[in-house]
N, C-alpha and C positions, 0 to 999 in steps of 0.2 A: 594170579593173586594179586599180580602189582599192578597188571592193567586193571582190575576190581578197586583197588585203595585209589586209582586216579581217577576213574571215574565216581568214585563215594567223593574226593574232594573237589570236582567240578560242580559238582551236585550242589555244594554249599556254595557257592560262590553267589555272588548278588547277578552277576550279569544271566547266569543261567536259570535264575529262578525270574530273574526280569522276563527273559524270552520266554518261560513255562507258560509264566502270565499272560505273554501275549498269544501262545498260543491256544490258550483258552477262550480269550478275549474273540480271536482270531473265527476260532471255531463255531461260536455263537453267532458274530456277524454273518457268518457264508450259511449258517443255520437257520438263519431270520430272516439274508436275502432268497433262499430257495424258497419259503415258505409264501413271502408275502412283496418279490420282487414289482408285481408287478403292479399292486396296488399304491405301493413307495414311490415307484418311479412317474407315474401320474399323477400323484400325486403333487411329487417334488415339480413336475412339469406344468401342471398349472400353477404354482407356487412362484415357480422361478419368471414365466409368462405374465401372472400380474404383476411381481416387481418393475420386469420389462414395460409393462403398457404404463403402469405408474410412472416410472422413472421419465421415459417418453413423452407423454400426456403432459405432465407436473415440469417438463422443464421446457416443452411448447409452448403452454402456454403462458408460463414465467417470461420465455422469450418475447410473448406477444405482447403481457403489461410492460415490459423494459421498451420495446421497441414505438408499440401503439402509446403509451404512456408520455415519453421523449416528444412526441407528434400532437397530445394533446398540451402537455404544457407548453408547447407554442405558440398552439394557437389560444389559450388562455390569459397569454402573456401579450396576446393584441387585444385578446378582448379588453386588458383591463387600461388601454389608449384610445378607446374609441373616443373621436372626435377629434383626434392629433393625426392628422392624413400623415401629411408629414412623415413622423416617427414610422407611423404603421407601413407607410411605405419603404421607408430607407431600409427597416429589419426584412421586410421579405424581400427585396431585393439584394440584401448581402447573407444571403442563406436558405430561404424557405424552399425556396421553387429549383426545388432537384429531382429526377423522374426516377433514381435510384435509393438516397436516403430520404426525400421529404416528400413534399409536394408537387402536382404536376399544374395545380391551380387552386386559387383562394377565392374565397367571395367572403363578403358581408352583407345580410340578410335586416334591416332594421323593418324590425315589427313593426313599429307605428305610422312611417311612413310606405310599408309593403312594398321595399323597394331593394333590388341588389347593386354590391357595388362589386365589381369585378378589379382584382389585383395580377390578373395572369391573362397572356394571350386566350390562352383553352380557356372556352366558357361552354356552358351548358345553357339551353331557353330555361328559363324561370319556371314555364309548367313541368317540365321532366322534374325539376328538384321538387316543386310543391306537392305533384302526386306520389310522391316518395312517403310509405304512410313514416317510416323514422322521421324525418323532417317535419310530419304535427305532431309528431311522440316528442321533442327534442326541445320546443316549445313550450310545452307543458313540464316539464323536468325539473327539476330540482337543481342539476347539473352534478349530480354524484355518478350518475352512469354511463357509460360509454354508447355512442349509438352509432351504427355505419351503414350508410345506405346500401340498397341493392346493385349490382356494378352495373355501371352507363356507360357508356360509348361516349369517347368524348378526345376529339379530335384524331380520329385513327388510332384508339388507343381504350383499354378497358380499366375505368378505374372507380372505386367505391370511395364515396364522401364521408368523413371524419366530423362526426357536427359536434359544439362547443356552444351551450348557451351563452349568453353575454347578459349576467343579472344586474340588476340597481334596484336599490330598496325592495329586496325581495321578492320581486318581480320581471320576467326573461321581459329585455326590450330591445333583443336579435341576436343574431348567432353568427359566427364565423363558423366555414368548412370548406375543406383543404382535401381533394383527391390522390387518393393513392391508386397508382399505378397498378394493378394486379400483374401486368406481365411484366415487367420489368422492376419493379421496389425492390427490398432487400424485406420489407416486412413480409411479403408472398411467400419470395423465393428461398429462405432460408430462416423462416420462421420455426417451423416444423423439422425437428430432427428425431428419428427415429433411434433409435440402438442397435440396429442391423439392417442388412439389404433386406431380410425376410418380412421385417415390416414396414408398415406401407400405413403412413398420418395423414388424413386427411379434415381440412377447413371447411365447415360445411356456414350457410347462411340457414336464416330463418323457413325459404323454404326448402332447404337441403342441397340446395344446389351446392356445389363443388367450388370451394375457392380456389383451394391451393391444395398441392400436398407435399409430400415431405420429397428429398432427394435419395431415391434410390435406384441403383442398376440393377433396372426390371423391364420386362417388354412394357410396350403400351396395354396386352391385353392382360397382363396380370395388376395393370394399374388401375385397371376399372374398377369405377365400384357399382354394383346394380344395384337398382333402384329398389328393391325388394330388401336391399339389408336396412337403406336409409327409412324406407316403410317401418319395418320391425322397430326402430329406436324411437321412432316418434312418439311412445305412451311413457319412455322411461325419462323421471324430472330428477335422476340421483344416479350417479358413475355406474357402469355396468358391466359385467364380464357374458357375452351370448359367445354359444358356439352352434357354427354351421356343417352342414356334410363335407364341406373344403377349409372353414377357416374359424380361427377363434379370433373376437371381435371386441371390443373395449368402447362404452361410450362416455364422454363427458358429454354432460348437456351443458354444463357453463363457460366458455371459454371467457368469461369479463369480458363481455364484449354483447349488451344486449339483442338477441335472438341466436349468437354464434353457438356452434358447439362441434368438438375436437372424435372424430374417431381414428382408432386405431386395430390394423387388421395382420393378421398374422397367419399363416396359411398349419392347416392342423400337421402336416407331414413334418412338416421343419418346426415345429414345435416339442413334438413326441420322439421324431427319430435320433435325434442327437443325445437322450436323453437314455435308449435304448441301448444305443452301441457305447455310451458309456457305462451301464451299469454290466457289459458283460465285459469290459476292460476293467473295470473294476475288480471285478470276480477274478480275473486270470490275475491281474496282480495279486490279489489276495492270496492267490494260492501258491502264486511265486515265491509272496514276502514269506508265508510262512514255512515251508521248506528252507528259505534259505536265513532266516533267522535259528532254528535248530541246528542249523551247517554253522553259522558263524557264532553263535551262542557256545555250542561245545569245544570250539576252535581257539578262539579268543579267551575266555574263561581262563582256562589255566595257565596261560603266557603275560595276560595285561592286566586284569581285574585286579586281583590281589595287589599287586607292588603300585597299579595305579591309585587305588583305594589307601593307598598306607601312604603314598604321596600327596593324596591331596590334604587326607587329615594332619598330614606333619603342617601343608603350608598353611591352613586355617589357625593351628596351632602358632604358628609363627609371630615373631610381639617384634624382630626386628630383620633388618634383610641379613641374617646367616646363613650358611650353609647347613643343608641336609642330609642327611645319612640315613640308608633304607636297610634293614636286614638281608633283603633279597629284590634285585631287578629284575629277575623273569626273564629281560631280553634284551638286546643292544639298541632297542628301539627305548626301552625306559630307562635305560644305562646313562643313555646319549640325551634324554629330555631331563632328567637330574642332573646332570655335569653341566648341561647348556642353563638350566636354571639355575645351578651354585653360582657358576661363572657371569650370569646377569646380574645375582642377587651383588654380588661383590664388587664389581661395576658400577652399579647404579649406586651403593655407596658410598664408594671412594668420589664418585661424581659429585653426589649430594652435597659430603663434605667441603668437597673443593669448591662448589656454586655457592654453597652458603660461606663461606669464607671471602670470598672473593665480592660477592655481592655485598656484605659488612663491610668490605673495607673499601668499596667502590663509594656505598652511602656515606662515609666516614669522611673521603674524601671530598666528593662534592658539596656536603655541607661547608666541611673547612673552607673550600673555596669560597662559593659564594656567599659566606658570611662572611670574607675577606673583601672580598669585593665590595658587598653592600656598605660593609662600615668604613673601607675606603674614601666609596663617594659620598658618602653622607659626612665625613672630615674634611673631605676637600670641598664641598659645597657649602657647609655651612661655614667655615673659616672661610672664606671669597666673600660675604658679606661684614664678616668681622674683623676683616683689615682699616675699613674705610671708615667704622664705627673707633677703634682705636686711635686710628690718628686725627679724628677731628678731637674725640675726649682730649687727648695728647696737647694738639695744639689749643685748646679751652683754657686747659689746664695752664700754658702759659700765655694767655692772653689772646692768643690769635685769633680767636675764634671767629664763626660770620654766623648768618642769621641761613645762608646757602648751604655752608659747610653742614649745621644740625639736621637742616632740612635732607640733605644726602644722608646724613647718618641714622635718620630714623627711616627713609626709604629703605635702607639697608636692610635696617633690623626687621621692616615690613618683609622683607622678601626672605629670608631666615626665618621666620614665621612659618610665613608659607610654607616651606620648605618642610621645615617639622609639622605641620598638618598633614599635608601630602603623604609622609612617611607612616604618618598615624594609620592616615587611610587607605593604604596600603598593607600594613599591619592586620586589616580588619577586613577581606576582600568578600567574608559572607555579609557584610553589615546590608547589601543593595539587596538581600532575600528579603531584609525585616519589613521592607516599604512595598514592596510588590504588590500590586493589586490589578484587577482587571483595566484594561485600557479598553475606550471606546479609538482605535487609531485614528480615523475620521476628524475627529476631535484634535489626536495627538499629532496631525500632520498639520494641522491649521495652527498647533501653536509653534511646531517645527519650521515651519514657513515663515511667523513672524520673526522667529530666534535669526533664521538664517539671512533674511531683508534686513535687520537690523545691521549682521555684520557687514553686507554688500553695502551698506547707505551711503558710504562718502567713497565708493571704489566705482571702476570703471569696471570691473570684470562681470560677465554675463555669466547668469547661473541658471537653474529649471528646477524643480522639484517634481516629479512624477510616482503619480500613485496609483492604484486601481481606483475602479467608480466605485466601488464595495468592498472592505477588509473585513474579515472576521474578528471579532476580539483577542485580545492578548493579555496574558499572564505575563505582568514585568514591570519591574521597576521604573517607573516615566522617568525619576532623574538619572535615574545609571544610562537608561536611553539618551536623553538627551544629552546627556556630557560624552557619549559616546560619538554620538555623530555630529555633535556640535564640534568636538576638536578635529574631526576626522575632515571636518569641512574648511574650516580654521585653517587648518594645514593644507591643503587643496588650493582655498583662497591666494594662502603666501606663496606658494608654490606657480601660481599662474600672476603673481603682481609683476615678474618684469617683460610679460608681455602687454602689459595694457589693455588696449580694447578686444583685442584677437583672443585673451586668456579668458575662458568657459569651464565650468566646474556644473556639472550632474549630478542629484542626489536623486537615484531613485528605490520603491520601496514595492518588495514584492513578496509573497507569502507562498508557503506550499502544503502539503497535508501535514508534514512533518516538524517545518518551522519557518521563519521569519526573515527575512534578507532584506539585507540595506547596503547600496549599491554606490561609492563615493568614487565620481570618475575627472581626472583633471586634465588640460593638456601643457601642462606645466613643465619645468626642468627634467621630471623623472627622477630617478635614482639606478645607480648599478647594483649587480649582482649584488657584489660585498654590501653596499647601504641597505639592499630589502634586507642577506643575511640577519644585518646585527638589527632591526628596526624592531622597537621592543623591549630591548636591552636597557638596565636600567641606569642612568645619567649617559647613555648614547644621545646626542642630539647635533644635527647638521647648523642649525639656527644661531645667531651671533648671542640672542640672549634667551636660549632655552634651556632649561636643566633635564632633560631627555627622560623625563617622568611623565609626559602624556601617552605616549603609547605603552607605554610601561604598566600604567594605570590600566587603559585599556583592555590589556591581554589578562592582569590580573582580576579585572571586574567582570569579565569574558568564563576566564575560570569557573566564577563560583555560579554560575548561571548554566553551564554546560556550552558556551559558545564556541565560534571560531571566527578567527580573524583570517582571511585570504588575500594576498599583496600580487598584482602582477604590474610591472614597472620597468620602461624603455627609455634608459638616458635620452633626455631634450627632444621627449614626445608625450610623455605623460605619465599618470600612474591611473590606476585601478585598484580599491579597495572593496571587499568584501566581507559584510559581518554576518553571521545566523547566528540565531539565537533559538532551541528549538522551544518549539510550541505545547504548551503540557494543557491537559483536560481534563485531569480527573486532581482536582483544586478543590 
């Protein structure tokens, strides 16, 4: 009776019920596999093979488009400068002739003069090129298609020419051609990428000749492609899967190059053999899992399920990190888990309260310290110009005043007013965001160059502004950017004054995908580590007439736009300051 009662309690547990449901599902799965395993596995094998074929062919074509598109753009670039021979020769000499990554030879054909101009030592007879059907087609094309010649012999190498028409007033006036090595170029050696060693990909030209194959660890006999397979695919103009006695084949007639196609071959045995093996393994695992599920369900339901469910329910009901009590734990493991959770809850609650208290205390102390420092600095800086004003007024009252003294008093009042204006600007660091706009960085560089030149007009200091030839637009406040760069440039110029004509300052504008960068470098007096650490602090300055707010304002302005300022300095050698401001596109 006791065993019967225990069995009934186990049957009521969720774990046993779930195990029983799994048993039913597994039984249905096994029955289904027993009646339709062959059809299912074959269908799955074909579906998997198609997915692998699609993935390999699409990836290879995309690879071809990327690599060939880059070479196509290079030739299009040359076409834009037809007539400017020095620029074309310089461009070709600095990176266009590379057997592995670019062209082995380049020519320009002038349609009006019927004349070839070669820009490489490797050349091909003009009659050989003119006899190529693709050479004639590109003359009448609109420039939207990619045209590649059949392989030709070029100085001991085999290559195919990429033709790019040069269009003027909607009419072709000539073409650029660049040969790509069939044996050594990455375009052919690394373009085709198979998903496994059993699948081989072939790149075919218009005549069905193999231009390249994927890199597989197979024998030459396995790599060989029969002519009958190529002839079978000639009648298909869309992507198609074919089956032969030995192989499964997918043919893609459009490889994005006029007349080129891609063919993928997979042996029939490798397609289906792995699936059959997996089917039997799956059946064995299912049977083992079925018996283990029943056994584990019966053993664990009694000792673990009920206490664990109760623990989970209590945790869900918890509104705070208070200890949980269970009516029964069922096993030492559950009791240990409960004790660990309660201990963890107590420690977390204690730590949370202590951390919150410490954070509030530190925050309050930092606020008071910052406020005291700032107030003391403001009072000190405003009192300095008021002292000569007070003396001047006192002497004027006594009848001893002079025009020079009044000018001095007015100058000091203006200095105090400037200080107050600066403090008001610091109180509104986000004001720069209200003036943000899309900046043409080329025009901005011209404006900046004028300002920097004006600063050094009466100085012997050498300076230089370095900017890229082309820069993307930048969403930022023009005034804020000028203020930051100009102030840092002015500091740099003053730092090199002691070196006379040997002093130099360089301003470099850079950009990445994430940000714009402005680098200001000088060979001036430099700074010590302590000075670098205090740069940007309010009212700290090493200048005789400075107020210590210039770099502080720069830091506050950069905070408003999530910018950064990095400083590297060596005393006696110079300083480099890097400003980084993020680029934004979703404005």
